[in-house]
C-alpha positions in Angstrom: -5.4 21.2 6.7 -2.2 22.2 4.8 -3.8 21.0 1.6 -6.9 23.0 2.3 -4.8 26.2 2.9 -2.8 25.6 -0.3 -6.0 25.2 -2.4 -7.5 28.3 -0.9 -4.4 30.4 -1.5 -4.2 29.1 -5.1 -7.9 29.8 -5.6 -7.4 33.4 -4.4 -4.4 33.8 -6.8 -6.4 32.3 -9.7 -9.6 34.1 -8.8 -8.3 37.7 -8.3 -8.0 38.5 -12.0 -11.6 37.2 -12.4 -12.6 39.4 -9.5 -11.2 42.5 -11.0 -12.8 41.8 -14.4 -16.1 41.0 -12.8 -16.1 44.2 -10.7 -15.3 46.2 -13.8 -18.1 44.5 -15.7 -20.6 45.2 -12.8 -19.8 48.9 -12.9 -20.3 49.0 -16.7 -23.5 46.9 -16.8 -25.0 48.7 -13.8 -25.0 51.8 -16.0 -27.0 49.9 -18.6 -24.3 49.0 -21.1 -23.5 45.4 -22.0 -19.8 44.5 -21.7 -18.6 41.6 -23.8 -15.2 42.9 -24.5 -13.6 41.7 -21.3 -11.4 39.1 -23.0 -9.8 41.7 -25.3 -9.4 44.2 -22.5 -7.7 41.7 -20.3 -5.3 40.7 -23.0 -4.4 44.3 -23.9 -3.9 45.1 -20.2 -1.6 42.1 -19.8 0.6 42.7 -22.8 1.0 46.4 -22.2 1.8 45.8 -18.5 4.4 43.3 -19.5 6.0 45.5 -22.1 6.1 48.5 -19.8 7.6 46.5 -16.9 10.2 44.9 -19.0 11.3 48.3 -20.4 11.1 50.3 -17.2 11.2 47.8 -14.3 8.6 50.0 -12.6 5.4 48.2 -11.3 3.4 51.4 -10.9 4.0 52.5 -14.5 3.1 49.0 -15.7 -0.2 49.0 -13.9 -0.9 52.6 -15.0 -0.1 51.6 -18.6 -2.5 48.7 -18.4 -5.3 50.9 -17.1 -4.5 53.6 -19.7 -4.8 51.3 -22.7 -8.0 49.8 -21.3 -9.4 53.3 -20.7 -8.8 54.2 -24.3 -10.6 51.1 -25.5 -13.3 51.8 -23.0 -13.8 55.3 -24.6 -14.1 53.6 -28.0 -16.8 51.2 -26.6 -18.6 54.1 -24.9 -18.5 56.2 -28.1 -20.0 53.3 -30.1 -22.7 52.4 -27.5 -23.6 55.7 -25.9 -23.0 58.3 -28.6 -23.7 56.3 -31.8 -26.1 54.0 -30.0 -24.6 51.0 -31.9 -25.5 47.4 -31.0 -23.8 46.8 -27.7 -23.2 43.1 -28.2 -21.5 43.7 -31.6 -19.4 46.5 -30.1 -18.2 44.3 -27.3 -17.4 41.4 -29.6 -15.5 43.7 -31.8 -13.5 44.9 -28.8 -12.6 41.3 -27.9 -11.5 40.5 -31.5 -9.5 43.7 -31.8 -7.8 43.2 -28.4 -7.0 39.6 -29.1 -5.4 40.3 -32.4 -3.5 43.4 -31.4 -2.2 41.8 -28.2 -0.9 38.9 -30.2 1.0 41.2 -32.5 2.4 43.4 -29.8 3.5 40.5 -27.7 5.6 38.7 -30.3 8.8 40.2 -29.1 8.3 39.5 -25.4 6.9 36.0 -25.5 8.4 33.9 -22.8 10.2 36.7 -20.9 9.5 36.3 -17.2 8.3 39.1 -14.9 8.2 37.0 -11.7 8.3 38.9 -8.4 7.1 42.1 -9.9 4.2 42.5 -7.4 5.4 42.7 -3.8 3.7 40.7 -1.0 2.2 42.2 2.1 3.9 40.2 4.9 1.7 40.1 8.0 4.0 38.2 10.3 1.7 38.5 13.3 -0.7 36.2 11.5 1.7 33.4 10.8 0.9 31.5 14.0 -2.8 31.7 13.6 -4.2 28.4 12.3 -5.6 28.4 8.7 -6.1 32.2 8.6 -2.3 32.8 8.9 -1.6 30.4 6.1 -4.1 32.1 3.9 -3.7 35.8 4.6 -0.1 36.3 5.9 1.6 36.6 2.6 -0.8 37.8 0.0 0.3 40.2 -2.7 -0.6 43.9 -2.8 -3.0 43.6 -5.7 -5.0 40.9 -3.9 -5.4 43.1 -0.9 -6.4 46.0 -3.2 -9.2 43.7 -4.6 -10.5 43.1 -1.1 -10.7 46.8 -0.4 -12.2 47.4 -3.9 -15.1 45.0 -3.2 -16.0 46.7 0.0 -15.7 50.2 -1.5 -17.8 49.3 -4.6 -20.5 47.6 -2.5 -20.9 50.6 -0.2 -20.7 53.0 -3.2 -23.5 51.2 -5.1 -25.8 50.5 -2.2 -25.1 53.2 0.4 -24.4 56.5 -1.5 -26.3 58.9 -3.6 -23.8 58.5 -6.5 -24.6 54.7 -6.3 -28.3 55.5 -6.5 -27.6 57.6 -9.6 -25.7 54.6 -11.1 -28.6 52.3 -10.4 -31.1 54.8 -11.8 -29.3 55.3 -15.1 -29.2 51.5 -15.5 -32.8 50.9 -14.5 -34.6 53.9 -15.9 -32.5 56.4 -17.8 -35.4 58.7 -18.9 -36.5 59.2 -15.2 -32.8 59.7 -14.2 -32.5 62.3 -17.0 -35.6 64.2 -15.8 -34.1 64.3 -12.3 -31.1 66.1 -13.6 -28.6 63.2 -13.9 -26.5 63.4 -17.0 -27.0 59.9 -18.3 -24.5 59.9 -21.2 -21.8 61.5 -19.1 -22.2 59.0 -16.3 -22.3 56.1 -18.7 -19.0 57.3 -20.3 -17.4 57.5 -16.9 -18.5 54.1 -15.7 -17.5 52.4 -18.9 -14.0 53.9 -18.7 -13.5 53.1 -15.0 -14.9 49.6 -15.5 -12.6 49.0 -18.5 -9.7 50.1 -16.4 -10.5 47.5 -13.8 -10.7 44.8 -16.5 -7.3 45.9 -17.9 -6.0 45.7 -14.3 -7.3 42.1 -14.2 -5.1 41.3 -17.2 -2.1 42.9 -15.5 -2.8 40.9 -12.4 -3.1 37.7 -14.4 0.3 38.3 -16.0 2.3 39.7 -13.1 1.0 37.5 -10.3 -0.7 34.3 -11.5 1.2 33.5 -14.7 4.3 35.8 -14.9 5.1 35.3 -18.5 3.4 36.7 -21.6 1.8 34.0 -23.8 -0.4 34.7 -26.7 -4.1 34.3 -25.7 -3.0 33.7 -22.0 -6.5 34.7 -20.7 -7.8 31.4 -22.1 -11.4 32.5 -21.9 -11.3 34.1 -18.4 -12.9 37.2 -19.9 -15.9 35.2 -20.8 -16.0 33.5 -17.4 -16.0 37.1 -15.9 -19.0 37.9 -18.0 -20.8 34.8 -16.6 -19.7 35.7 -13.1 -21.5 39.1 -13.4 -24.7 37.1 -13.8 -23.9 34.6 -11.1 -23.2 37.5 -8.7 -26.4 39.2 -9.7 -24.5 42.5 -10.2 -23.4 42.5 -6.6 -19.7 43.1 -5.7 -19.8 41.0 -2.5 -21.2 38.0 -4.3 -18.7 38.6 -7.1 -15.9 37.9 -4.5 -17.2 34.5 -3.6 -18.0 33.6 -7.2 -14.6 34.5 -8.5 -12.8 32.5 -5.8 -15.1 29.5 -6.4 -14.1 29.4 -10.1 -10.5 30.0 -9.1 -10.8 26.9 -6.9 -12.1 24.9 -9.8 -9.1 25.9 -11.9 -6.8 25.0 -9.1 -8.4 21.6 -8.5 -7.9 20.7 -12.1 -4.2 21.5 -11.8 -3.9 19.6 -8.6 -5.4 16.5 -10.2 -2.7 16.7 -12.9 0.0 16.9 -10.2 -1.0 13.7 -8.5 -0.5 11.8 -11.7 -4.1 11.3 -12.8 -4.6 9.6 -16.2 -7.3 12.0 -17.1 -6.1 14.1 -20.1 -5.1 17.6 -19.1 -7.4 19.0 -21.8 -10.4 17.7 -20.0 -9.2 19.0 -16.6 -8.7 22.5 -18.1 -12.4 22.3 -19.2 -13.7 22.0 -15.7 -14.3 25.8 -15.0 -16.0 26.2 -18.4 -18.2 23.2 -18.0 -19.2 24.3 -14.6 -19.9 27.8 -15.9 -22.4 26.3 -18.5 -24.0 24.0 -15.9 -24.4 26.8 -13.4 -25.9 29.1 -16.0 -28.4 26.4 -17.0 -29.3 25.7 -13.3 -29.8 29.4 -12.5 -31.8 29.9 -15.6 -34.1 27.0 -14.6 -34.3 28.0 -11.0 -35.1 31.6 -11.6 -37.2 31.2 -14.7 -40.2 32.8 -13.0 -38.2 35.4 -11.0 -36.6 38.7 -11.8 -33.0 38.2 -13.1 -31.6 41.1 -11.0 -30.1 42.7 -14.0 -30.5 46.5 -14.6 -33.8 46.9 -16.4 -32.4 49.0 -19.2 -29.3 46.8 -19.8 -28.5 46.8 -23.5 -31.2 49.3 -24.4 -29.8 52.5 -26.0 -31.0 55.7 -24.4 -32.4 58.3 -26.8 -33.1 61.6 -25.3 -36.3 63.0 -26.9 -35.8 66.6 -26.0 -32.6 68.6 -25.3 -32.9 71.5 -22.9 
């Protein structure tokens, strides 16, 4: 049982950055804009959070800085995709390449400097004596609890509020939404910026909780896994929670296999989450080949307003 609890705790720690990035991507893609820049946004969020914390020692400022730089990059992506109606895939890939290169340059001076203990834990001592649950939830960090709350809030927002109905409308049928008085471009700008901030927060969480030292390219493809998780979760925040922790568990299991002295090369063990990602995508594509994908109907299609009032 102790091993099970340890694996679950490690899966939550590894999966929380994926969860933040997936939730941000869901918001963006629900509005009808493809987001392939998650890798670059996560790296920029991580390096800026690290630089800010090392210079100020203030966690709140570090998180705000990560969100701010991601918001700026989100505005660039929104301007390209919404205003200029550029190819959304190309814009997202450019964002990833830009973020990867700039983060590597900015992070040269802080490589290897630790930021361990930056994020405080929420100690629920009354849960310590509860079997299994106490071992899992008694000492989680504050960002993990925030991710739990965020999942619930976004799920209720998307499926239970009029604003969420507007979000789904501009993602499925923007011309109709525009006729109904919903400002499609304004809403898309807003959701792209907010979603980008969540992805930047994912990078900050990755650095300050899971791997508390800046290393060039430290996301190691997690941004791309987040893109796949959006599809696995069918653009639903609740499903995103379970998908993120499932892949966090895969990452953890590979690490555990190394600890027990397995002769399997570590490079192959690190490939486990990515191999499973490809296999699951293939399986879902085959299983749902004759069913609706669940994606927003206007995803990736630029909206051109024919008449301005």
